[in-house]
C-alpha positions in Angstrom: 129.8 79.0 173.9 126.7 79.2 171.6 127.5 80.0 167.7 126.5 83.6 166.6 123.6 83.4 164.3 122.5 86.0 161.8 119.6 88.3 162.7 119.8 87.4 166.3 120.3 90.0 168.9 123.2 89.7 171.2 125.6 91.3 173.2 127.6 94.2 171.7 129.7 92.9 168.6 133.1 93.6 167.9 133.7 95.0 164.0 136.0 94.9 161.2 134.7 96.9 158.2 136.4 98.6 155.4 135.3 100.8 152.2 137.3 101.4 149.1 136.6 100.9 145.3 137.7 97.2 144.9 137.6 94.2 147.4 137.2 91.5 144.8 139.9 89.2 146.0 139.0 89.3 149.3 135.6 88.9 148.7 136.0 85.6 146.7 138.1 84.1 149.4 135.2 85.1 151.8 132.7 83.4 149.7 134.9 80.2 149.1 135.4 80.3 153.3 132.0 80.7 154.1 129.8 78.1 155.8 126.2 78.0 154.5 124.0 80.9 155.4 120.6 81.3 155.5 118.8 82.3 152.0 117.2 85.4 153.4 120.7 87.2 153.7 122.4 85.6 150.5 121.3 88.9 149.0 119.5 92.0 150.4 119.0 95.4 149.1 117.7 98.5 151.1 117.7 102.2 150.9 118.7 104.2 153.9 119.2 107.7 154.9 122.4 108.4 157.6 122.4 111.5 159.4 125.9 113.3 159.3 126.9 115.3 162.0 130.2 117.5 161.6 130.8 117.4 165.4 129.8 113.6 166.1 131.8 110.2 165.3 130.4 108.5 168.3 126.7 108.0 167.5 125.6 106.3 164.1 122.1 107.2 163.4 120.2 105.7 160.0 116.6 105.6 159.1 115.3 102.6 157.2 111.7 101.7 156.6 110.5 104.7 158.2 112.5 103.6 161.7 115.2 105.4 163.1 118.0 103.5 164.8 121.1 105.0 166.7 124.3 102.8 167.6 126.7 104.2 169.9 130.4 103.5 170.0 131.4 101.7 173.0 135.3 101.0 172.7 138.1 99.9 170.2 140.0 96.5 171.3 143.0 95.6 169.2 141.7 97.7 166.2 138.3 96.4 166.2 135.2 98.7 167.2 132.6 97.8 169.5 129.1 99.2 169.0 125.7 99.1 171.1 122.0 99.9 169.8 121.3 103.0 171.9 117.7 104.0 170.8 115.0 103.3 168.2 112.5 105.5 167.1 109.3 105.5 164.7 107.9 108.5 162.8 106.1 110.4 163.8 108.7 111.4 166.5 107.9 113.3 169.3 109.6 116.7 170.2 110.5 115.4 173.6 112.5 112.4 172.2 114.3 114.6 169.7 115.1 117.2 172.6 116.2 114.5 174.9 117.7 111.6 172.7 118.1 112.3 169.1 119.7 115.8 168.8 121.8 114.9 171.9 123.2 112.3 169.8 124.1 114.6 167.1 126.1 116.7 169.4 124.9 119.9 167.8 122.9 123.0 168.6 119.4 122.3 169.5 117.1 123.9 166.8 113.8 125.6 167.4 111.1 123.0 167.7 107.5 124.3 168.0 105.7 121.0 166.9 104.5 118.3 169.5 105.8 115.5 166.8 107.3 115.5 163.5 106.6 113.4 160.5 109.7 112.0 158.4 109.7 114.6 155.9 109.4 117.6 158.5 112.5 115.9 160.1 114.3 115.8 157.2 113.5 119.4 156.7 115.0 120.2 160.3 118.2 118.2 159.2 118.7 120.1 155.9 118.4 123.5 157.3 120.8 122.7 160.3 124.5 123.9 159.3 126.1 121.1 161.2 123.7 118.1 159.7 123.3 116.2 156.6 120.9 113.8 155.5 122.8 111.3 153.0 121.1 108.8 150.8 122.3 105.4 151.1 121.8 102.3 148.9 123.0 99.1 150.0 123.3 95.7 148.0 124.7 93.4 150.4 125.8 89.5 150.2 126.0 87.8 153.5 128.5 85.2 154.7 129.7 83.2 157.7 133.4 82.9 158.5 135.1 81.4 161.4 131.4 82.0 163.2 131.8 85.7 162.2 129.0 87.6 160.5 130.3 88.9 157.2 129.4 90.9 154.4 130.4 92.2 151.0 128.3 95.1 150.1 127.8 97.7 147.1 126.9 101.0 148.6 125.8 104.0 146.7 126.5 107.2 149.0 124.3 109.8 147.1 124.8 108.0 144.1 128.7 107.4 144.3 129.6 103.8 144.4 131.9 102.4 146.8 132.5 98.7 148.3 132.4 97.5 151.8 133.7 94.2 153.4 133.1 93.4 157.2 133.5 90.8 159.7 131.7 91.1 163.1 131.5 89.0 166.2 131.3 89.3 169.9 134.7 87.3 169.9 137.7 89.2 168.9 139.9 86.4 168.2 137.2 84.9 165.5 137.5 88.4 163.6 141.3 88.6 163.7 141.3 85.0 162.1 138.7 86.0 159.3 140.9 89.0 158.6 143.9 87.1 158.0 141.9 84.2 156.1 140.5 86.5 153.6 143.6 88.6 153.5 142.9 92.0 154.7 145.6 92.4 157.3 146.6 96.0 157.4 143.5 97.2 155.7 142.2 100.5 157.6 139.2 99.8 159.8 136.4 102.2 158.6 133.0 102.3 160.0 130.3 103.8 157.9 130.1 107.4 159.5 133.7 107.8 158.5 133.0 106.3 155.2 130.2 108.5 154.3 131.7 111.6 155.9 134.9 110.8 153.4 132.8 110.6 150.3 130.5 113.6 151.1 133.6 115.8 151.8 132.8 116.4 155.4 136.0 114.7 156.1 139.4 115.1 154.0 140.7 111.4 153.8 141.0 108.7 151.3 139.0 105.5 151.6 141.1 102.2 151.9 141.7 101.8 148.2 
């Protein structure tokens, strides 16, 4: 089996991720256990917009650098979630793609769309006007590691300005993630994906984070 490499496209990965206020002990263990990683993933920052839907927990939609990515939930195995890239789109987005792919992913009522294509600002205006959708501004400060051949990360995340912390391990191999969870001492911590975390922070879902 070839080792998983950061930044490479692979078959759908399984993922453990959690969110809270403080994972400093686990983050220190992750850093000490990590193999060397490419300098480009030592520290990355990005501004993104996630589109939250009250009626959808199966498709994860984010916009970064003018491009939209949608990942779809595949399955959960041994408490680890598998997600698969579903579509990519660039602005301006055609009415056809909004009707056929993007709004079906939100699982909401289709708004009236009168234009043939929509710019980023026009698309966000549609989201803002929709009762079941919300655009959420996300800033990520990410620190990359590699533990047990799994792609790992510690991230400081701002959700509309509210700071939370994320830590994760992902791989195509379940056993490698389970070992990493144990090694960094995150056993028993709830697996929370970005959709769930953002919904909890903005009050769309009445549940706490992991700590």
